[in-house]
RODO-2510 file (C-alpha; in nm, 4 decimals, decimal comma):
residues 381
     n   res          X          Y          Z
     1     x     9,0688     9,1668    11,5571
     2     x     8,8599     9,0165    11,8369
     3     x     8,9920     9,1478    12,1685
     4     x     8,8966     9,0609    12,5275
     5     x     8,9718     9,3079    12,8075
     6     x     9,0076     9,1369    13,1474
     7     x     8,9324     9,2725    13,4954
     8     x     8,9829     9,1493    13,8519
     9     x     8,6259     9,1136    13,9774
    10     x     8,7517     9,0474    14,3338
    11     x     8,9324     9,3804    14,3682
    12     x     8,8088     9,5663    14,6771
    13     x     8,7990     9,9010    14,4972
    14     x     8,5145     9,7713    14,2803
    15     x     8,2949     9,7231    14,5846
    16     x     8,1388     9,3912    14,4921
    17     x     7,9270     9,5149    14,1996
    18     x     8,2090     9,5215    13,9494
    19     x     8,0201     9,5522    13,6183
    20     x     7,9194     9,9171    13,6523
    21     x     8,2604    10,0729    13,7333
    22     x     8,4346     9,8551    13,4755
    23     x     8,1932     9,9518    13,1978
    24     x     8,2219    10,3184    13,2960
    25     x     8,6004    10,3010    13,2767
    26     x     8,6159    10,1208    12,9435
    27     x     8,3356    10,3037    12,7657
    28     x     8,4605    10,6303    12,9153
    29     x     8,8027    10,5679    12,7581
    30     x     8,6355    10,5183    12,4208
    31     x     8,4177    10,8288    12,4436
    32     x     8,7008    11,0539    12,5637
    33     x     8,9253    10,9537    12,2757
    34     x     8,9320    11,1799    11,9727
    35     x     9,0460    10,9038    11,7376
    36     x     8,8886    10,5720    11,8471
    37     x     8,6245    10,4740    11,5927
    38     x     8,4291    10,1543    11,6552
    39     x     8,1578     9,9547    11,4844
    40     x     8,1419     9,6366    11,6860
    41     x     7,9360     9,4049    11,9027
    42     x     8,0439     9,3863    12,2655
    43     x     8,0063     9,0747    12,4809
    44     x     8,0512     9,0460    12,8548
    45     x     8,0815     8,7760    13,1184
    46     x     8,3141     8,5909    13,3533
    47     x     8,6008     8,3595    13,2591
    48     x     8,4714     8,0199    13,3715
    49     x     8,7550     7,7852    13,2750
    50     x     8,7618     7,6173    13,6160
    51     x     8,3985     7,5163    13,5701
    52     x     8,4387     7,4323    13,2011
    53     x     8,7288     7,1928    13,2673
    54     x     8,5669     7,0002    13,5534
    55     x     8,5237     6,6235    13,5472
    56     x     8,1598     6,5243    13,5165
    57     x     8,0304     6,2016    13,6589
    58     x     7,6839     6,0571    13,6026
    59     x     7,5004     5,9526    13,9157
    60     x     7,1586     5,8095    13,9934
    61     x     7,0376     6,1544    14,0940
    62     x     7,1969     6,3458    13,8073
    63     x     7,5568     6,4576    13,7650
    64     x     7,8427     6,5575    13,9937
    65     x     8,1300     6,7919    13,9058
    66     x     8,4876     6,7664    14,0344
    67     x     8,7657     7,0203    13,9850
    68     x     9,0404     6,8844    13,7586
    69     x     9,3585     7,0786    13,8260
    70     x     9,5555     6,9337    13,5336
    71     x     9,2820     7,0074    13,2801
    72     x     9,2378     7,3571    13,4188
    73     x     9,6107     7,4421    13,4049
    74     x     9,6342     7,2963    13,0546
    75     x     9,3399     7,5129    12,9442
    76     x     9,5017     7,8255    13,0906
    77     x     9,8264     7,7436    12,9109
    78     x     9,6415     7,6988    12,5802
    79     x     9,4430     8,0170    12,6378
    80     x     9,7675     8,2164    12,6649
    81     x     9,9488     8,0231    12,3900
    82     x     9,6890     7,8891    12,1439
    83     x     9,9453     7,7951    11,8803
    84     x     9,9003     8,1101    11,6745
    85     x    10,0635     8,4484    11,7132
    86     x     9,8317     8,6643    11,9235
    87     x     9,8592     8,9996    12,1013
    88     x     9,8265     9,0147    12,4787
    89     x     9,9227     9,2537    12,7575
    90     x     9,9114     9,0316    13,0660
    91     x    10,1953     9,0460    13,3152
    92     x    10,3174     8,7575    13,5298
    93     x    10,1264     8,9104    13,8202
    94     x     9,7976     8,9482    13,6333
    95     x     9,8168     8,5982    13,4855
    96     x     9,7965     8,4685    13,8417
    97     x     9,4535     8,6268    13,8700
    98     x     9,3374     8,4024    13,5864
    99     x     9,4470     8,1084    13,7971
   100     x     9,3193     8,2189    14,1356
   101     x     9,0409     8,4765    14,1115
   102     x     8,7197     8,5793    13,9438
   103     x     8,7820     8,7515    13,6120
   104     x     8,5272     8,9672    13,4281
   105     x     8,5603     9,0289    13,0540
   106     x     8,4385     9,2803    12,7988
   107     x     8,4925     9,1291    12,4551
   108     x     8,4980     9,3378    12,1346
   109     x     8,4063     9,1344    11,8278
   110     x     8,5786     9,3649    11,5777
   111     x     8,8330     9,6302    11,6708
   112     x     9,1497     9,7630    11,5112
   113     x     9,4825     9,6965    11,6770
   114     x     9,5363    10,0699    11,7068
   115     x     9,2090    10,1245    11,8970
   116     x     9,2617     9,8162    12,1159
   117     x     9,6086     9,9338    12,2109
   118     x     9,4824    10,2814    12,3021
   119     x     9,2063    10,1386    12,5227
   120     x     9,4547     9,9023    12,6864
   121     x     9,6939    10,1870    12,7664
   122     x     9,4168    10,3946    12,9261
   123     x     9,2876    10,1032    13,1352
   124     x     9,6298    10,0230    13,2791
   125     x     9,5891    10,3084    13,5292
   126     x     9,3281    10,1005    13,7148
   127     x     9,4600     9,8462    13,9695
   128     x     9,1794     9,6052    13,8773
   129     x     9,2638     9,5918    13,5062
   130     x     9,4473     9,2708    13,4158
   131     x     9,5182     9,3024    13,0446
   132     x     9,3997     9,2426    12,6889
   133     x     9,4029     8,9220    12,4854
   134     x     9,3490     8,8704    12,1138
   135     x     9,0966     8,5911    12,0648
   136     x     9,1615     8,3149    11,8124
   137     x     8,8345     8,1308    11,7500
   138     x     9,0177     7,8456    11,5779
   139     x     9,1415     7,7509    11,9258
   140     x     8,8784     7,5364    12,1070
   141     x     8,9732     7,6817    12,4474
   142     x     8,9236     8,0375    12,3213
   143     x     8,5889     7,9399    12,1732
   144     x     8,4666     7,7769    12,4923
   145     x     8,5961     8,0465    12,7278
   146     x     8,4931     8,3526    12,5250
   147     x     8,2764     8,3305    12,2126
   148     x     8,0521     8,0555    12,3461
   149     x     8,0379     8,1771    12,7071
   150     x     8,0037     8,5547    12,6904
   151     x     7,6677     8,7302    12,6608
   152     x     7,6011     8,9546    12,3605
   153     x     7,5253     9,2875    12,5263
   154     x     7,5878     9,5909    12,3047
   155     x     7,6618     9,7219    11,9595
   156     x     7,8836    10,0307    11,9632
   157     x     7,8808    10,2554    11,6552
   158     x     8,0929    10,5638    11,7031
   159     x     7,9450    10,7556    11,9976
   160     x     7,6174    10,5643    11,9873
   161     x     7,5314    10,2367    12,1587
   162     x     7,2589     9,9769    12,1055
   163     x     7,1543     9,7649    12,4029
   164     x     7,0648     9,4110    12,2990
   165     x     6,7416     9,2442    12,4131
   166     x     6,5955     8,9072    12,3159
   167     x     6,3309     9,0547    12,0810
   168     x     6,0597     8,8385    12,2363
   169     x     5,9654     8,9735    12,5763
   170     x     5,9636     9,3480    12,6469
   171     x     6,0551     9,2693    13,0064
   172     x     6,4040     9,1795    12,8826
   173     x     6,4639     9,5469    12,8022
   174     x     6,6767     9,6672    13,0924
   175     x     6,5762    10,0301    13,1499
   176     x     6,8271    10,0704    13,4338
   177     x     7,1076     9,9506    13,2119
   178     x     7,0045    10,1941    12,9391
   179     x     7,0118    10,4782    13,1928
   180     x     7,3588    10,3696    13,3032
   181     x     7,4876    10,3885    12,9441
   182     x     7,3337    10,7337    12,9017
   183     x     7,5158    10,8528    13,2131
   184     x     7,8422    10,7161    13,0753
   185     x     7,8112    10,9723    12,7957
   186     x     7,6933    10,7994    12,4785
   187     x     7,5243    11,0360    12,2348
   188     x     7,2322    10,7961    12,2003
   189     x     7,1216    10,4719    12,3638
   190     x     6,8696    10,2508    12,1858
   191     x     6,7497     9,8908    12,1960
   192     x     6,8304     9,6285    11,9332
   193     x     6,6574     9,2899    11,9169
   194     x     6,8781     8,9807    11,8846
   195     x     6,5860     8,7666    11,7611
   196     x     6,7503     8,4397    11,8589
   197     x     7,1068     8,5191    11,7498
   198     x     7,3756     8,3650    11,9755
   199     x     7,1125     8,1341    12,1250
   200     x     7,0462     7,7597    12,0878
   201     x     6,8228     7,8535    11,7930
   202     x     7,1123     8,0134    11,6026
   203     x     7,2484     7,7462    11,3651
   204     x     7,5482     7,9663    11,2843
   205     x     7,6626     7,9957    11,6446
   206     x     7,8981     7,6997    11,6819
   207     x     8,2680     7,6231    11,6852
   208     x     8,2849     7,5140    11,3183
   209     x     8,1302     7,8379    11,1962
   210     x     8,3563     8,0433    11,4247
   211     x     8,6583     7,8615    11,2801
   212     x     8,5541     7,9414    10,9245
   213     x     8,5064     8,3105    11,0030
   214     x     8,8395     8,3311    11,1861
   215     x     9,0233     8,1511    10,9051
   216     x     8,8557     8,3756    10,6470
   217     x     8,9676     8,6839    10,8379
   218     x     9,3253     8,5548    10,8464
   219     x     9,3209     8,4683    10,4760
   220     x     9,1791     8,8074    10,3759
   221     x     9,4247     8,9890    10,6007
   222     x     9,7112     8,8025    10,4338
   223     x     9,5701     8,8728    10,0856
   224     x     9,5275     9,2449    10,1534
   225     x     9,8695     9,2636    10,3166
   226     x    10,0258     9,0910    10,0163
   227     x     9,8506     9,3328     9,7787
   228     x     9,9814     9,6349     9,9706
   229     x    10,3297     9,4829     9,9790
   230     x    10,3221     9,4199     9,6029
   231     x    10,2069     9,7755     9,5365
   232     x    10,4884     9,9278     9,7393
   233     x    10,7694     9,6981     9,6281
   234     x    10,6875     9,6825     9,2559
   235     x    10,6215    10,0556     9,2236
   236     x    10,9380    10,1368     9,4207
   237     x    11,1368    10,0703     9,1008
   238     x    10,9627    10,3390     8,8967
   239     x    10,8237    10,5541     9,1800
   240     x    11,0749    10,5331     9,4677
   241     x    10,8943    10,7954     9,6782
   242     x    10,5685    10,5970     9,6855
   243     x    10,6441    10,4344    10,0210
   244     x    10,7067    10,7714    10,1835
   245     x    10,3923    10,9226    10,0352
   246     x    10,1700    10,6352    10,1441
   247     x    10,3284    10,6381    10,4896
   248     x    10,2539    11,0107    10,5145
   249     x     9,8884    10,9585    10,4121
   250     x     9,8369    10,6780    10,6634
   251     x    10,0151    10,8671    10,9402
   252     x     9,7915    11,1688    10,8757
   253     x     9,4872    10,9428    10,8993
   254     x     9,6073    10,7800    11,2229
   255     x     9,6588    11,1204    11,3866
   256     x     9,3485    11,2854    11,2418
   257     x     9,1023    11,4391    11,4875
   258     x     8,9090    11,7053    11,2946
   259     x     8,7548    11,7165    10,9434
   260     x     9,0398    11,9319    10,8125
   261     x     9,2804    11,6480    10,8936
   262     x     9,0722    11,4085    10,6850
   263     x     9,0728    11,6561    10,3976
   264     x     9,4516    11,6304    10,4086
   265     x     9,4215    11,2509    10,3810
   266     x     9,2210    11,2951    10,0603
   267     x     9,4807    11,5376     9,9263
   268     x     9,7583    11,2910    10,0063
   269     x     9,5739    11,0076     9,8291
   270     x     9,5245    11,2192     9,5194
   271     x     9,8939    11,3127     9,5180
   272     x     9,9888    10,9452     9,5422
   273     x     9,7949    10,8610     9,2243
   274     x     9,9266    11,1691     9,0438
   275     x    10,2834    11,0816     9,1465
   276     x    10,2482    10,7276     9,0110
   277     x    10,0978    10,8597     8,6872
   278     x    10,3927    11,1012     8,6520
   279     x    10,6357    10,8143     8,7115
   280     x    10,4964    10,5645     8,4613
   281     x    10,3632    10,8074     8,1969
   282     x    10,5035    11,1616     8,2414
   283     x    10,3117    11,4650     8,1068
   284     x    10,3291    11,4832     7,7290
   285     x    10,1880    11,6655     7,4295
   286     x     9,8286    11,5814     7,3367
   287     x     9,7843    11,2392     7,1765
   288     x     9,7008    11,2124     6,8023
   289     x     9,3378    11,1466     6,8964
   290     x     9,3287    11,4767     7,0882
   291     x     9,3449    11,3243     7,4343
   292     x     9,5060    11,5732     7,6742
   293     x     9,8148    11,4346     7,8509
   294     x     9,9264    11,7372     8,0493
   295     x    10,0267    11,7534     8,4189
   296     x     9,6657    11,7819     8,5378
   297     x     9,5339    11,4978     8,3218
   298     x     9,6698    11,2061     8,5230
   299     x     9,3686    10,9843     8,4466
   300     x     9,4209    11,0276     8,0722
   301     x     9,7882    10,9440     8,1154
   302     x     9,7039    10,6268     8,3047
   303     x     9,4751    10,5262     8,0178
   304     x     9,7496    10,6108     7,7696
   305     x     9,9827    10,3880     7,9726
   306     x     9,7262    10,1095     7,9376
   307     x     9,7091    10,1668     7,5596
   308     x    10,0869    10,1566     7,5429
   309     x    10,0900     9,8219     7,7178
   310     x     9,8298     9,6940     7,4711
   311     x     9,6199     9,5421     7,7467
   312     x     9,2739     9,4003     7,6962
   313     x     8,9554     9,6047     7,6977
   314     x     8,8672     9,4336     8,0255
   315     x     9,1720     9,5804     8,1960
   316     x     9,1060     9,9191     8,0408
   317     x     8,7545     9,9093     8,1836
   318     x     8,9039     9,8068     8,5174
   319     x     9,1355    10,1048     8,5469
   320     x     8,8608    10,3417     8,4306
   321     x     8,6252    10,2118     8,6978
   322     x     8,8979    10,2102     8,9622
   323     x     9,0158    10,5672     8,9063
   324     x     8,6594    10,6945     8,8663
   325     x     8,5573    10,5340     9,1951
   326     x     8,8603    10,6737     9,3751
   327     x     8,8009    11,0171     9,2244
   328     x     8,4398    11,0136     9,3410
   329     x     8,5498    10,9084     9,6887
   330     x     8,8074    11,1884     9,7096
   331     x     8,5495    11,4449     9,5983
   332     x     8,2933    11,3087     9,8455
   333     x     8,5375    11,3436    10,1335
   334     x     8,6247    11,6969    10,0304
   335     x     8,2550    11,7852    10,0081
   336     x     8,1847    11,6450    10,3555
   337     x     8,4706    11,8446    10,5037
   338     x     8,3552    12,1652    10,3338
   339     x     8,0043    12,1129    10,4727
   340     x     8,1417    12,0768    10,8240
   341     x     8,0208    11,7181    10,8664
   342     x     8,1383    11,5729    11,1981
   343     x     8,4631    11,3802    11,2221
   344     x     8,3038    11,0367    11,2704
   345     x     8,1642    11,0449    10,9159
   346     x     8,4732    11,1908    10,7541
   347     x     8,6946    10,9348    10,9292
   348     x     8,5033    10,6523    10,7598
   349     x     8,5359    10,8280    10,4250
   350     x     8,9095    10,8863    10,4736
   351     x     8,9564    10,5183    10,5568
   352     x     8,7836    10,4178    10,2338
   353     x     9,0015    10,6617    10,0400
   354     x     9,3152    10,4945    10,1708
   355     x     9,1897    10,1457    10,0856
   356     x     9,0738    10,2482     9,7383
   357     x     9,4045    10,4186     9,6707
   358     x     9,5866    10,0914     9,7394
   359     x     9,3387     9,8985     9,5228
   360     x     9,3659    10,1529     9,2411
   361     x     9,7444    10,1187     9,2471
   362     x     9,7068     9,7398     9,2324
   363     x     9,4784     9,7783     8,9297
   364     x     9,7416     9,9955     8,7606
   365     x    10,0058     9,7302     8,8274
   366     x     9,7847     9,4720     8,6566
   367     x     9,8295     9,6659     8,3315
   368     x    10,2044     9,5999     8,3220
   369     x    10,3033     9,2594     8,1942
   370     x    10,6739     9,2948     8,2659
   371     x    10,8701     9,4919     8,5256
   372     x    10,8456     9,8666     8,5579
   373     x    11,1509    10,0611     8,4469
   374     x    11,3908    10,1201     8,7354
   375     x    11,4579    10,4865     8,8059
   376     x    11,7931    10,5314     8,9762
   377     x    11,8144    10,8329     9,2052
   378     x    12,1101    10,9779     9,3882
   379     x    12,2044    11,2926     9,5692
   380     x    12,4274    11,5322     9,3857
   381     x    12,6645    11,7280     9,6120
***
């Protein structure tokens, strides 16, 4: 998600120079959290819709600008209701600030809904915080007001921050700004050259390209959501506890704060695969070719399930690669935890474990041509 956090730049408590206290509040919320995990560019700037919707008239001496109330109000309406379903936390009172005052924005190019919601909740204690808005770059007003107007300023990776500079003139490195970010509490502050990106020289920085990226994100989100839905619903016939087990793994991940929590995520993912293997090919005596099919040999049983379905060699190779990759990922996470590697690293590994577990289950489903056998369960008094 691309999320913009909005602030009332006219609020007296900010004392005129609003950028510093706002950045301290927002970045402080991120650094104090034990679960927020970011890898994103951050843009900043003012909402300039009043200027961007002005009438322009050519004159002999140049050009004059005139405020167009109707165009401005229409742009505000589209900004809040772009025609797609978006998340926002404005109130009726704070929306008025968009109409009447100066509004400063910190825009996160890529952030999870969970992290955005946590930041939003923390910021609501400040009287000068107005609310968050999910940006839809397929909407021309969103593109003009945010993506095309804000200045690329930072890249945040975990507890580290990179301060962008133009990559041409060393004078564009803002030493005072770097010191400010150090005082906020980032573990490291370094410079990163933009080398023309987001400038007039960047051929990929236009509305058409932004539309493609936004539409791709929506399409992929729908595809991944559909895959997860298929995994849960189709396996629910043969493995009715799968939904509960996946929910438990994801809930553990969402609440995780220390490496031991992420080790539990890996354990949960392994149990999910073992549970599915038990459901579709229960432990059995060794196969005629000597292949062990006992309780601990879930990978062999998944391969035996593939043989039983008489699938192609391509699909057999697919499930081998999928389970091997997941197994390696689970072992890697366990190794990191045992070595005491910090939580930022293990969180990334746990996230990949969850995704690969879903993909491995989808690969297993691809082996079954027809429906899985329905297992009816009931409580016996």
